VOPAGU-2260 file (C-alpha; in pm, 1 decimal, decimal comma):
REM VOPAGU-2260
SITE   aa  ch    i         X         Y         Z
SITE  MET   A    0    -910,1   -1685,3   -1447,6
SITE  LEU   A    1    -558,9   -1805,0   -1524,5
SITE  LEU   A    2    -555,8   -2154,8   -1672,9
SITE  MET   A    3    -273,5   -2354,0   -1519,3
SITE  ASN   A    4    -103,5   -2677,2   -1607,0
SITE  ASN   A    5     -86,9   -2854,5   -1269,2
SITE  ASN   A    6     201,5   -3091,6   -1325,2
SITE  LYS   A    7     485,4   -3094,1   -1071,1
SITE  PHE   A    8     736,1   -2925,2   -1302,1
SITE  PHE   A    9     502,3   -2633,2   -1373,4
SITE  LEU   A   10     392,4   -2598,6   -1009,4
SITE  ARG   A   11     750,2   -2621,3    -879,1
SITE  LYS   A   12     869,1   -2350,1   -1118,7
SITE  ASN   A   13     578,2   -2116,7   -1046,7
SITE  PHE   A   14     564,2   -2153,9    -669,7
SITE  LYS   A   15     941,4   -2116,4    -634,4
SITE  LYS   A   16     897,9   -1785,7    -817,0
SITE  GLU   A   17     591,1   -1690,5    -606,7
SITE  ARG   A   18     775,1   -1765,0    -285,8
SITE  SER   A   19    1087,5   -1575,1    -393,9
SITE  MET   A   20     873,7   -1262,1    -428,8
SITE  LEU   A   21     740,0   -1279,3     -71,5
SITE  SER   A   22     884,3   -1028,1     171,9
SITE  GLU   A   23    1080,5   -1148,0     474,2
SITE  SER   A   24     816,6    -993,3     702,2
SITE  HIS   A   25     540,2   -1185,4     520,2
SITE  VAL   A   26     728,8   -1515,0     561,4
SITE  LYS   A   27     791,0   -1436,7     929,5
SITE  SER   A   28     428,2   -1345,3    1007,5
SITE  SER   A   29     298,1   -1642,2     804,5
SITE  SER   A   30     537,4   -1874,1     989,8
SITE  ILE   A   31     398,7   -1747,9    1322,6
SITE  SER   A   32      41,5   -1814,2    1205,2
SITE  ILE   A   33     142,1   -2162,6    1086,2
SITE  PHE   A   34     306,4   -2233,5    1423,4
SITE  GLU   A   35      -9,6   -2120,5    1606,1
SITE  ASN   A   36    -224,5   -2343,8    1383,0
SITE  LEU   A   37      12,8   -2635,4    1439,3
SITE  LEU   A   38     -38,1   -2597,9    1815,8
SITE  SER   A   39    -404,5   -2695,5    1768,2
SITE  LEU   A   40    -309,9   -3047,2    1653,4
SITE  ASP   A   41    -319,2   -3330,4    1903,2
SITE  ILE   A   42      43,2   -3434,4    1840,0
SITE  TRP   A   43     230,6   -3306,3    2143,8
SITE  ASP   A   44     214,7   -3629,0    2348,4
SITE  LYS   A   45     456,6   -3810,2    2115,9
SITE  ASN   A   46     826,7   -3861,4    2193,4
SITE  CYS   A   47    1020,8   -3852,3    1863,2
SITE  TYR   A   48     980,3   -3567,0    1613,6
SITE  HIS   A   49    1161,9   -3502,8    1285,5
SITE  VAL   A   50    1158,5   -3135,0    1181,2
SITE  TYR   A   51    1323,3   -2985,0     875,8
SITE  LEU   A   52    1560,0   -2692,5     934,4
SITE  SER   A   53    1420,3   -2400,8     737,1
SITE  ASN   A   54    1626,6   -2236,0     465,7
SITE  GLU   A   55    1585,2   -1859,6     501,1
SITE  ASN   A   56    1735,7   -1799,0     155,3
SITE  SER   A   57    1453,9   -2005,4       1,5
SITE  LYS   A   58    1190,6   -1834,5     219,8
SITE  GLU   A   59    1071,5   -2161,3     370,7
SITE  VAL   A   60     827,7   -2168,5     660,2
SITE  GLU   A   61    1042,9   -2111,0     967,7
SITE  THR   A   62    1067,4   -2408,7    1205,5
SITE  GLY   A   63    1282,1   -2261,7    1484,7
SITE  GLU   A   64     984,9   -2206,0    1720,1
SITE  ILE   A   65     865,6   -2564,0    1668,6
SITE  ILE   A   66    1208,4   -2697,7    1763,2
SITE  LYS   A   67    1227,5   -2468,3    2070,3
SITE  LEU   A   68     885,1   -2590,1    2185,0
SITE  LEU   A   69     986,5   -2953,8    2144,1
SITE  PHE   A   70    1304,1   -2895,5    2346,2
SITE  ALA   A   71    1096,3   -2721,9    2616,9
SITE  LYS   A   72     868,8   -3028,3    2627,4
SITE  ASN   A   73    1174,2   -3258,5    2661,0
SITE  LYS   A   74    1100,4   -3436,0    2332,5
SITE  ARG   A   75    1357,7   -3609,5    2113,8
SITE  VAL   A   76    1417,0   -3392,2    1807,2
SITE  PHE   A   77    1566,3   -3513,3    1480,2
SITE  VAL   A   78    1652,0   -3318,3    1166,9
SITE  PRO   A   79    1748,4   -3419,2     813,4
SITE  LYS   A   80    2098,4   -3433,7     675,2
SITE  ILE   A   81    2181,0   -3521,3     315,5
SITE  SER   A   82    2427,1   -3808,2     284,4
SITE  SER   A   83    2498,4   -3921,3     -72,7
SITE  ALA   A   84    2152,5   -3905,6    -233,2
SITE  GLU   A   85    1960,3   -3985,1      85,3
SITE  LEU   A   86    1818,8   -3799,2     383,0
SITE  ILE   A   87    1944,4   -3933,4     711,8
SITE  ASN   A   88    1785,7   -3874,6    1050,3
SITE  ILE   A   89    2013,2   -3694,9    1301,8
SITE  GLU   A   90    1916,8   -3625,1    1663,8
SITE  ILE   A   91    1986,4   -3271,5    1784,5
SITE  ASN   A   92    1985,0   -3084,1    2113,8
SITE  SER   A   93    2039,3   -2724,5    2220,8
SITE  LYS   A   94    2418,6   -2767,8    2193,1
SITE  THR   A   95    2426,4   -2914,3    1840,4
SITE  ASP   A   96    2676,5   -2757,8    1599,2
SITE  TYR   A   97    2573,2   -2694,6    1238,4
SITE  SER   A   98    2725,4   -2632,7     897,5
SITE  VAL   A   99    2565,7   -2529,8     567,9
SITE  ASN   A  100    2543,2   -2787,9     287,8
SITE  ASN   A  101    2572,5   -2737,3     -90,0
SITE  PHE   A  102    2200,8   -2649,3    -112,2
SITE  GLY   A  103    2240,4   -2369,0     142,8
SITE  ILE   A  104    2059,4   -2573,5     409,3
SITE  ARG   A  105    2180,0   -2585,0     768,8
SITE  GLU   A  106    2261,7   -2937,6     888,3
SITE  PRO   A  107    2409,8   -3083,2    1206,5
SITE  ILE   A  108    2780,7   -3155,2    1179,2
SITE  SER   A  109    2723,5   -3497,9    1335,6
SITE  SER   A  110    2654,4   -3786,8    1098,9
SITE  ILE   A  111    2537,0   -4030,5    1365,3
SITE  GLN   A  112    2210,8   -4137,9    1213,0
SITE  ASN   A  113    1908,1   -4279,9    1388,0
SITE  ASP   A  114    1657,1   -4528,4    1254,6
SITE  PRO   A  115    1369,7   -4328,7    1101,1
SITE  ASP   A  116    1136,4   -4606,2    1216,7
SITE  ILE   A  117    1135,4   -4453,2    1569,4
SITE  LEU   A  118     977,2   -4130,0    1445,6
SITE  GLU   A  119     619,8   -4049,0    1540,5
SITE  VAL   A  120     578,9   -3706,9    1374,8
SITE  ILE   A  121     760,4   -3572,7    1068,1
SITE  ILE   A  122     734,3   -3206,2     969,1
SITE  ILE   A  123     806,9   -3171,2     599,8
SITE  PRO   A  124     887,6   -2875,5     372,8
SITE  LEU   A  125     697,9   -2821,5      49,4
SITE  LEU   A  126     634,0   -2566,4    -221,9
SITE  ILE   A  127     264,3   -2635,5    -287,4
SITE  PHE   A  128       6,1   -2906,3    -223,0
SITE  ASP   A  129    -332,6   -3017,5    -351,4
SITE  ARG   A  130    -668,4   -3090,2    -190,8
SITE  ASN   A  131    -577,9   -3460,8    -161,9
SITE  GLY   A  132    -268,6   -3404,2      54,6
SITE  ASN   A  133     -16,0   -3450,6    -225,1
SITE  ARG   A  134     285,9   -3221,8    -216,3
SITE  VAL   A  135     530,5   -3072,5    -459,8
SITE  GLY   A  136     876,7   -3047,9    -308,7
SITE  TYR   A  137    1200,6   -2939,2    -468,8
SITE  GLY   A  138    1225,8   -3232,4    -708,6
SITE  GLY   A  139    1506,3   -3434,9    -552,1
SITE  GLY   A  140    1277,1   -3700,6    -404,8
SITE  TYR   A  141    1466,7   -3691,1     -74,1
SITE  TYR   A  142    1158,3   -3686,8     147,7
SITE  ASP   A  143     967,9   -3945,7     -58,2
SITE  ARG   A  144    1259,0   -4189,3     -18,5
SITE  PHE   A  145    1293,9   -4099,6     348,7
SITE  LEU   A  146     921,1   -4143,5     421,2
SITE  ALA   A  147     923,9   -4484,1     252,4
SITE  ASN   A  148    1150,8   -4602,5     538,1
SITE  THR   A  149     935,9   -4476,9     825,5
SITE  GLY   A  150     669,5   -4656,7    1025,0
SITE  ILE   A  151     318,2   -4676,2     886,2
SITE  SER   A  152     171,9   -4486,9    1183,8
SITE  VAL   A  153     404,5   -4185,0    1160,6
SITE  LEU   A  154     216,7   -3855,7    1121,5
SITE  LYS   A  155     332,6   -3662,5     815,7
SITE  ILE   A  156     275,2   -3287,4     843,1
SITE  GLY   A  157     356,0   -3032,3     572,9
SITE  LEU   A  158     393,2   -2657,7     624,4
SITE  SER   A  159     281,6   -2432,3     340,0
SITE  LEU   A  160     281,9   -2057,9     281,7
SITE  PHE   A  161      17,9   -2107,5      10,5
SITE  ASP   A  162    -334,7   -2245,0     -11,3
SITE  PRO   A  163    -377,6   -2568,3    -210,4
SITE  VAL   A  164    -425,6   -2610,8    -582,1
SITE  ASP   A  165    -717,0   -2836,7    -675,7
SITE  LYS   A  166    -510,3   -3128,9    -802,1
SITE  ILE   A  167    -151,0   -3216,0    -888,5
SITE  GLU   A  168    -186,1   -3404,5   -1216,0
SITE  ASP   A  169     121,5   -3626,0   -1224,4
SITE  ILE   A  170     128,0   -3796,8    -884,4
SITE  GLU   A  171     326,6   -4121,2    -901,7
SITE  ASN   A  172     323,6   -4439,4    -690,7
SITE  HIS   A  173     637,6   -4335,9    -499,0
SITE  ASP   A  174     488,1   -3996,3    -404,2
SITE  ILE   A  175     372,2   -4010,7     -43,1
SITE  SER   A  176      76,0   -3796,0      56,8
SITE  LEU   A  177      63,4   -3610,5     387,5
SITE  ASP   A  178    -172,8   -3646,6     683,0
SITE  TYR   A  179    -194,2   -3275,3     764,8
SITE  ILE   A  180     -86,6   -2955,9     594,6
SITE  ILE   A  181     -75,7   -2633,9     790,4
SITE  THR   A  182    -111,9   -2294,9     619,7
SITE  PRO   A  183    -131,6   -1949,5     777,7
SITE  LYS   A  184    -511,6   -1967,7     743,9
SITE  GLN   A  185    -600,7   -2323,9     842,2
SITE  VAL   A  186    -519,6   -2686,8     912,9
SITE  TYR   A  187    -593,2   -2931,7     630,9
SITE  ASN   A  188    -665,3   -3280,8     764,8
SITE  PHE   A  189    -625,6   -3563,6     512,6
SITE  LEU   A  190    -670,3   -3849,7     762,0
SITE  ASN   A  191   -1050,0   -3854,4     731,2
């Protein structure tokens, strides 16, 4: 068995590499399984959803089907946009125009931000997570700062191509754990 150092730096480096080696077809089929597992959650009666726009170059879990479903259900859909060192919350619709930012992430051209306090469900990208619902993201802290400004009752859902590690060793006070994490194999519920 490989002995691993489970600090965020080590996990970020290794799971970025792991993910970069996945085939496009594996990411696509895993994203479909994650979407199907997400459908089993009792979250579809809410009104305001924040969903990250997946970065195909980074082989993130694809979120296009989630956004299409929300539009079909006439829900309000918001996506992130980086402004200075912060994530802002931008409402989108089927006619929204996009550009690509410096990180290679698609963002709406509009910069009309909405109060993140109205959000009821936030779907969050991650590289890896642990059995306590802690996540390792890309290291910029954008989502931790963003989540700190949302309502206490907002559901925080991560999407992961990988199963959890046992424990992330260096969780800090500003790190916000998630309520659910969806993998291709199962739904992890951290509310109980």
